[in-house]
C-alpha positions as CSV (number, residue, x, y, z in Angstrom):
1,M,168.9,56.4,-96.8
2,K,171.5,54.2,-95.7
3,Y,174.7,55.0,-94.4
4,L,177.1,52.3,-93.6
5,V,179.7,53.5,-91.6
6,A,180.0,52.7,-87.6
7,G,179.5,55.4,-85.0
8,L,177.5,57.6,-87.1
9,A,174.0,55.6,-86.8
10,A,174.3,55.9,-83.2
11,A,174.9,59.2,-83.5
12,A,171.7,60.0,-85.7
13,L,170.0,57.8,-83.3
14,L,171.2,60.1,-80.5
15,G,170.1,63.3,-82.1
16,G,166.9,62.1,-83.3
17,C,165.8,61.7,-79.6
18,G,162.7,64.3,-78.0
19,S,160.9,66.6,-80.4
20,G,163.8,68.4,-81.8
21,S,163.6,71.1,-79.8
22,N,166.4,72.9,-77.7
23,P,165.3,71.9,-73.5
24,F,168.0,74.4,-72.7
25,E,166.0,77.2,-74.3
26,G,163.4,79.5,-72.9
27,D,160.1,80.3,-74.5
28,A,161.1,81.8,-77.6
29,P,158.6,84.8,-78.5
30,A,155.5,84.1,-80.8
31,E,156.3,84.3,-84.7
32,P,153.9,86.2,-86.3
33,T,152.1,84.5,-88.5
34,D,152.7,84.2,-92.4
35,T,149.8,84.5,-94.5
36,T,151.8,83.8,-97.8
37,T,150.0,81.4,-100.0
38,E,153.0,79.0,-101.9
39,D,151.7,76.5,-105.1
40,P,152.3,73.1,-103.8
41,N,153.1,72.1,-106.9
42,I,156.6,73.8,-107.1
43,D,159.4,73.2,-105.4
44,P,161.2,76.3,-104.2
45,T,164.7,74.8,-104.4
46,D,164.4,73.5,-108.0
47,P,167.4,75.3,-109.5
48,N,165.9,74.5,-113.5
49,V,165.0,78.2,-113.1
50,D,167.3,79.1,-116.2
51,V,167.2,78.7,-119.7
52,N,171.0,77.5,-120.2
53,S,171.5,75.7,-117.7
54,R,170.0,72.3,-116.5
55,F,169.7,69.8,-113.6
56,L,168.6,66.5,-113.0
57,F,166.7,67.3,-109.9
58,D,164.1,65.2,-108.1
59,T,164.0,65.5,-104.3
60,G,162.0,62.1,-104.4
61,Q,164.8,60.4,-106.0
62,D,167.6,62.4,-104.0
63,L,168.4,64.0,-106.7
64,T,169.6,67.4,-105.1
65,M,172.5,68.9,-106.5
66,N,171.7,72.4,-107.2
67,S,174.7,74.3,-108.0
68,V,177.8,73.4,-109.9
69,T,181.1,75.7,-110.9
70,F,184.1,74.7,-112.7
71,D,187.6,76.5,-111.0
72,E,189.3,75.9,-114.2
73,V,192.6,77.6,-112.3
74,N,192.7,75.2,-109.7
75,N,191.1,72.6,-112.1
76,Q,188.1,72.0,-109.5
77,L,184.7,71.5,-109.1
78,I,182.6,73.4,-106.8
79,I,179.0,71.5,-105.9
80,N,176.1,72.2,-103.8
81,N,173.4,70.4,-102.0
82,L,175.0,67.2,-102.1
83,P,175.2,65.7,-97.8
84,F,178.5,65.1,-96.4
85,D,180.9,66.3,-99.2
86,G,182.4,68.4,-97.1
87,P,181.7,72.1,-95.8
88,E,184.1,73.6,-98.5
89,Q,182.5,71.9,-101.5
90,I,185.5,71.4,-103.5
91,Y,186.5,68.3,-105.6
92,D,189.9,67.8,-106.9
93,N,190.5,66.3,-110.1
94,I,191.6,62.5,-109.7
95,G,192.1,61.5,-113.5
96,S,190.3,61.2,-116.7
97,R,189.7,59.0,-119.3
98,N,188.1,59.7,-123.0
99,E,188.0,63.5,-122.7
100,A,185.9,63.2,-119.4
101,E,187.7,64.6,-116.1
102,F,187.0,62.7,-112.9
103,F,186.8,64.7,-109.7
104,A,186.8,63.6,-105.8
105,S,185.6,65.0,-102.9
106,R,187.6,66.1,-99.6
107,K,187.3,63.7,-97.0
108,T,188.6,64.7,-93.5
109,P,188.3,62.8,-90.4
110,T,185.8,65.2,-89.1
111,T,184.2,66.6,-92.6
112,G,183.4,65.3,-95.8
113,R,182.7,61.9,-94.6
114,I,181.1,60.3,-97.2
115,Q,183.3,60.2,-100.3
116,H,181.7,61.8,-103.2
117,Y,183.0,61.5,-106.9
118,A,182.1,63.3,-110.0
119,V,182.4,63.4,-113.8
120,F,183.0,66.4,-116.3
121,V,182.7,66.9,-119.5
122,K,183.9,70.0,-121.0
123,R,183.1,71.9,-124.6
124,D,183.7,75.4,-126.1
125,D,179.7,76.6,-125.2
126,L,179.2,73.9,-122.7
127,E,180.3,72.0,-119.3
128,A,178.4,69.0,-118.0
129,T,178.7,67.6,-114.6
130,A,177.2,64.1,-112.9
131,A,177.9,63.8,-109.1
132,A,177.0,60.9,-106.5
133,G,177.9,59.7,-103.2
134,A,180.2,56.4,-103.0
135,E,179.5,55.4,-99.2
136,W,175.5,55.7,-98.9
137,G,173.9,51.8,-99.1
138,D,171.4,52.6,-101.6
139,F,171.6,54.7,-104.9
140,G,172.5,58.2,-102.7
141,F,172.1,61.7,-103.1
142,G,173.4,62.7,-106.3
143,G,172.6,65.3,-109.6
144,A,173.5,66.3,-113.0
145,N,174.2,69.3,-114.6
146,I,174.6,70.8,-118.1
147,K,175.1,74.9,-118.9
148,R,175.7,77.0,-121.7
149,D,176.9,80.2,-122.8
150,S,175.6,80.7,-125.8
151,F,172.6,79.2,-128.5
152,N,170.9,79.6,-132.0
153,L,169.5,77.0,-134.1
154,P,171.8,76.1,-136.8
155,A,170.5,76.3,-140.1
156,N,167.5,73.7,-141.6
157,G,168.6,70.3,-142.7
158,E,170.6,67.2,-140.9
159,Y,173.7,67.1,-138.5
160,V,175.6,65.0,-136.8
161,Y,177.0,65.3,-133.2
162,T,179.8,63.2,-131.7
163,G,181.5,63.3,-128.3
164,V,181.8,62.3,-124.8
165,Y,179.7,60.7,-122.2
166,A,180.5,60.1,-119.0
167,G,178.4,59.2,-115.7
168,V,178.6,57.9,-112.0
169,R,176.8,54.8,-111.1
170,T,175.7,53.6,-108.2
171,F,173.6,50.7,-106.5
172,D,170.1,50.1,-104.4
173,D,171.4,47.8,-101.6
174,R,175.4,48.5,-101.1
175,T,178.0,51.0,-101.1
176,G,180.1,51.5,-104.3
177,L,180.2,53.8,-107.2
178,H,181.5,53.1,-110.8
179,L,183.5,55.5,-113.1
180,V,181.4,55.3,-116.5
181,T,182.7,56.4,-120.0
182,G,181.7,56.2,-123.8
183,D,181.4,57.5,-127.4
184,A,178.1,59.6,-127.9
185,E,176.7,60.3,-131.2
186,L,173.3,62.4,-131.7
187,L,171.4,62.6,-134.7
188,L,169.6,66.1,-135.3
189,D,166.9,66.8,-137.7
190,I,165.8,70.9,-137.5
191,N,162.7,70.4,-140.7
192,D,160.9,67.2,-139.2
193,L,158.7,66.7,-137.3
194,D,156.8,69.7,-138.5
195,P,156.7,72.4,-135.7
196,A,153.5,72.0,-133.3
197,A,152.9,73.5,-129.6
198,G,156.6,75.2,-130.2
199,L,158.2,72.0,-130.4
200,Q,159.8,70.6,-133.5
201,G,162.5,68.1,-135.4
202,N,163.8,65.4,-133.7
203,I,166.8,63.7,-132.0
204,V,168.0,60.6,-131.9
205,G,171.2,59.1,-130.5
206,S,173.4,56.5,-128.9
207,V,176.7,55.6,-126.5
208,S,178.8,53.2,-127.4
209,N,182.0,51.7,-125.6
210,R,180.6,52.1,-122.4
211,T,183.4,51.8,-119.9
212,R,183.7,51.6,-116.4
213,T,186.4,51.3,-113.5
214,L,186.5,51.7,-109.9
215,P,187.4,55.2,-108.9
216,D,191.3,54.0,-108.5
217,G,191.4,52.7,-112.0
218,T,190.6,49.1,-111.7
219,A,188.8,48.0,-114.7
220,L,185.6,46.4,-114.4
221,A,183.4,44.1,-117.5
222,G,181.8,46.8,-120.3
223,L,178.0,47.8,-120.3
224,P,175.9,47.7,-122.8
225,N,175.1,50.3,-125.7
226,L,172.6,53.1,-124.5
227,I,169.9,54.2,-127.2
228,L,168.6,57.5,-126.8
229,N,164.8,57.7,-128.4
230,S,163.4,59.9,-130.3
231,V,162.8,62.9,-128.9
232,T,161.4,67.2,-130.3
233,F,163.0,70.5,-129.4
234,N,161.9,73.8,-128.3
235,T,161.9,76.1,-131.4
236,E,162.5,79.4,-128.7
237,T,165.4,77.9,-126.5
238,G,167.0,74.9,-128.1
239,V,165.8,72.5,-125.2
240,F,164.6,69.2,-125.7
241,E,163.0,67.1,-122.6
242,G,161.4,63.6,-121.8
243,G,163.3,61.5,-124.3
244,T,163.3,58.0,-123.3
245,A,166.8,55.8,-122.7
246,N,167.0,52.6,-122.8
247,T,170.3,49.5,-122.7
248,F,169.1,45.7,-123.8
249,T,170.1,42.6,-123.1
250,P,172.2,40.0,-125.4
251,D,169.0,38.9,-126.4
252,G,167.6,42.1,-127.4
253,N,165.2,42.6,-123.9
254,I,165.0,45.9,-122.2
255,R,168.0,45.5,-119.2
256,D,167.7,49.6,-118.1
257,N,164.8,52.2,-118.3
258,G,165.2,55.8,-118.4
259,S,165.4,59.5,-119.4
260,Y,167.4,62.2,-121.4
261,E,167.0,65.9,-121.3
262,G,169.1,68.9,-122.6
263,L,170.5,71.5,-125.0
264,I,171.3,73.0,-128.0
265,A,174.1,75.1,-127.7
266,G,176.3,77.3,-129.8
267,V,176.1,80.3,-131.9
268,N,175.4,78.5,-134.2
269,G,173.8,75.1,-133.0
270,E,177.8,73.4,-133.0
271,E,176.8,71.1,-129.5
272,I,174.6,69.5,-127.8
273,G,174.6,68.6,-124.4
274,A,172.7,66.0,-122.5
275,L,171.3,64.6,-118.9
276,T,170.7,60.9,-118.5
277,L,169.3,59.1,-116.0
278,I,169.0,55.1,-116.2
279,E,168.1,52.3,-113.8
280,G,168.2,48.4,-114.1
281,V,169.7,45.2,-113.2
282,A,173.1,46.6,-112.1
283,E,175.5,43.2,-112.9
284,L,174.6,40.4,-116.2
285,Q,177.1,38.4,-117.5
286,T,176.7,35.4,-120.1
287,V,179.6,33.0,-118.6
288,S,181.6,30.5,-120.3
289,F,182.4,27.1,-118.5
290,E,183.6,23.8,-119.8
291,T,182.3,20.8,-119.7
292,V,184.2,17.5,-120.1
293,E,183.9,14.0,-120.7
294,F,186.4,11.8,-119.3
295,E,187.3,8.2,-118.8
296,V,189.2,6.6,-116.0
297,V,191.1,3.1,-117.3
298,T,191.6,0.6,-114.0
299,P,192.7,-3.2,-114.3
300,T,189.1,-4.0,-114.0
301,G,188.0,-1.8,-116.9
302,T,187.7,1.5,-118.2
303,T,184.7,3.9,-117.1
304,T,183.4,6.9,-118.4
305,G,181.7,10.3,-116.9
306,T,181.2,14.0,-117.4
307,A,182.1,17.1,-115.7
308,N,180.8,20.4,-115.6
309,A,183.1,23.4,-114.0
310,L,180.3,25.1,-112.8
311,T,180.7,22.9,-109.4
312,P,178.2,24.7,-106.5
313,E,181.9,26.3,-105.2
314,A,182.6,27.5,-108.4
315,R,179.0,29.8,-109.0
316,V,179.6,31.2,-105.7
317,T,182.9,32.2,-106.6
318,V,181.2,33.2,-110.2
319,Q,178.6,35.4,-108.5
320,A,180.6,36.8,-106.4
321,L,182.8,38.7,-109.5
322,V,179.5,39.5,-111.5
323,D,178.0,41.2,-108.5
324,A,181.9,42.8,-108.1
325,G,181.4,44.1,-111.8
326,F,184.4,42.2,-113.0
327,E,184.6,40.7,-116.1
328,T,184.4,36.6,-115.6
329,P,187.2,34.5,-117.2
330,V,186.2,30.9,-118.9
331,V,185.3,29.3,-115.8
332,R,187.6,25.7,-116.3
333,V,187.1,22.1,-114.7
334,Q,189.8,21.4,-111.8
335,A,191.2,18.7,-111.1
336,A,189.8,18.6,-107.9
337,D,186.5,17.6,-109.8
338,L,187.5,14.7,-111.9
339,P,188.4,11.4,-110.1
340,T,191.9,10.0,-110.1
341,G,193.2,9.0,-112.8
342,A,190.5,10.5,-115.4
343,V,191.6,11.3,-118.6
344,I,189.9,13.9,-120.7
345,T,188.4,12.7,-124.2
346,S,186.4,16.0,-124.7
347,T,185.9,19.5,-123.7
348,T,182.7,21.7,-124.9
349,I,182.0,25.2,-123.5
350,D,178.8,26.3,-122.8
351,T,177.3,29.5,-121.5
352,Q,174.7,31.1,-118.5
353,E,173.6,34.2,-117.5
354,F,174.6,35.3,-114.0
355,R,172.6,38.7,-113.0
356,S,172.6,40.5,-109.5
357,D,169.8,40.8,-107.6
358,F,170.4,44.4,-107.1
359,N,169.9,47.4,-109.4
360,A,172.1,49.9,-110.4
361,R,171.5,53.8,-110.9
362,E,173.7,55.8,-113.6
363,L,173.5,59.9,-113.7
364,G,175.1,61.1,-117.1
365,V,176.0,63.7,-118.9
366,I,176.9,64.0,-123.1
367,G,178.9,66.8,-124.7
368,A,179.3,66.7,-128.4
369,D,180.2,68.6,-131.0
370,Q,178.5,69.2,-134.7
371,V,180.8,67.2,-137.4
372,I,181.8,69.2,-140.3
373,P,181.5,67.5,-143.4
């Protein structure tokens, strides 16, 4: 884990000197031997112990968030187990988009030194939250949670659910965070597939109109649709897990790989909530650029030539825009790219793919309501 703030690395080095014991303390009395045997395959900190609440929790991926509470009176989130987000663990509302609310951790000169952000989606029976740090030099610590108040399966049949997607997007070799929203659609078939080993039915879905901004609201380039592939659900609990999730490039190749899981919620199964985790190339744009033909007429004759807008200097500029997530406009041939006296005789628009050499991880949540015919 890399934290790119001057001074903290030096402090960490100093704090890491020695064996970790306190040289000013005397010998401590011997502790009694603990003979308790623990299952090494069970993480004692795993918060997934309540069927009505699910976390994206994996300490190996720094997905450590294990508690989240929405304070409706003060319009705040209280989030636990994300390092350096402040001792009060309070996140204040900073805005909204597409029915998703955005929150930011509290930062002072001495506490909360790593800025964190969270997205929050609320339904009648569901609350969904995803959070991550914006100033780690890699994906950083984060997590996501959905919780429900009640659950029953709807009657046999097929159902459509529509709602909101919200996510936090971080990067594997740089700081920064993007807030993502989208339109979610989930399909639920209660009857098919037939029951087997406590699982039945089928759920598929998608997220379209994936729009993103910086936390300050600066607009960024859009992202491809997220496809949620077929998964079955548990008939007793309404839980589904192990679903795969993907996005695709314009030519049909996989861009992001990931997973999704979730809960059916509501006294009659009126809602579905889901958690998503995807990872892939952070930025990919097909950039349009001009190629021109020109002629230069002089007293000694006429010469012709071709100029391409993607000069070495222009490529550097375009790559920087793409890496930052900004939509790149058509790159135009500049006067400086042409010889003196040149007259353009034709212009064509070509395209070239630019992609970042780093990846993004996006933690997302969905809250969706059953469509009533």
